[in-house]
C-alpha positions in Angstrom: 75.5 102.7 45.7 78.4 101.9 43.4 78.8 103.8 40.1 80.0 101.6 37.3 83.1 102.8 35.4 85.1 101.4 32.5 88.5 99.8 33.0 90.4 103.1 32.4 88.1 104.8 35.0 88.6 102.0 37.5 92.4 102.4 37.1 92.1 106.1 37.7 90.0 105.6 40.8 92.7 103.2 42.1 95.3 105.8 41.4 93.3 108.4 43.4 93.2 106.0 46.3 97.0 105.4 46.1 97.6 109.2 45.8 95.4 109.8 48.9 97.2 107.4 51.2 100.2 109.7 52.0 97.8 112.6 52.9 95.8 110.2 55.2 99.1 109.0 56.8 100.1 112.6 57.4 96.8 113.2 59.2 96.4 109.9 61.1 99.8 108.2 61.3 102.0 106.0 59.3 100.0 102.8 59.8 97.0 103.9 57.7 96.0 101.3 55.2 93.1 100.8 52.7 90.8 98.3 54.4 88.8 97.0 51.4 87.3 97.7 48.0 86.0 101.1 47.0 82.3 101.6 47.8 81.9 104.2 45.1 83.8 105.1 41.9 83.1 107.9 39.5 85.0 108.7 36.3 83.4 111.0 33.8 84.4 113.5 31.1 83.3 116.9 32.2 84.4 119.3 29.4 87.6 121.0 28.2 90.2 123.3 29.6 90.9 126.7 28.0 93.3 125.0 25.5 90.7 122.6 24.4 92.1 119.6 26.2 89.6 117.1 27.7 89.0 117.1 31.4 87.8 114.1 33.5 86.5 114.1 37.0 87.6 111.2 39.3 86.0 110.4 42.7 86.2 107.4 44.9 85.1 106.4 48.4 87.0 103.7 50.2 87.4 102.2 53.7 90.6 102.9 55.7 91.9 101.7 59.1 94.8 102.8 61.4 95.9 102.0 64.9 93.4 104.5 66.3 90.3 103.4 64.4 88.7 103.1 61.1 86.7 105.3 58.7 85.6 106.1 55.2 87.8 108.3 53.0 86.7 110.0 49.8 89.1 111.4 47.2 88.3 113.7 44.3 90.6 114.7 41.5 90.8 115.9 38.0 92.7 114.6 34.9 93.8 117.0 32.2 95.1 115.8 28.9 97.5 115.7 27.1 99.5 115.0 30.2 96.9 112.7 31.6 98.1 113.0 35.2 95.7 112.9 38.1 95.6 116.0 40.3 94.1 115.2 43.7 91.9 118.1 44.7 90.0 117.2 47.8 90.1 114.5 50.4 87.6 113.8 53.2 87.6 111.4 56.1 84.2 110.5 57.6 82.7 113.6 56.0 85.4 116.0 57.3 87.6 117.7 54.6 91.3 117.3 55.2 93.7 120.0 54.4 95.8 119.1 51.4 99.3 120.1 52.5 102.5 119.7 50.5 103.9 116.2 51.0 107.3 114.7 50.6 107.4 111.4 48.6 107.2 108.4 50.8 110.4 106.4 51.2 110.7 103.3 49.1 110.5 100.3 51.5 112.6 98.3 49.1 115.5 100.8 49.3 
């Protein structure tokens, strides 16, 4: 079942997918790629932080593939304003939660 989201929410869900890929590559190998459209997207305002800034929850489920197989990933994060940046909080692959370890930025292939 796909949850409908507005254009801003869809962009945030796409951002969550993009942010999740380096973690998936660290777990599964450098050839991990998104293998289709998200099957679920959620973007909803969930309240305020202690400073009164709005909080939004973002979650998306999407197919991935790599040399060793394929699976379904789910990423969940939170957006806090005024910065408005997405903080990825949890990531699952086929129902198994992956450890979110510190990552180095990926090398720019154009460089």
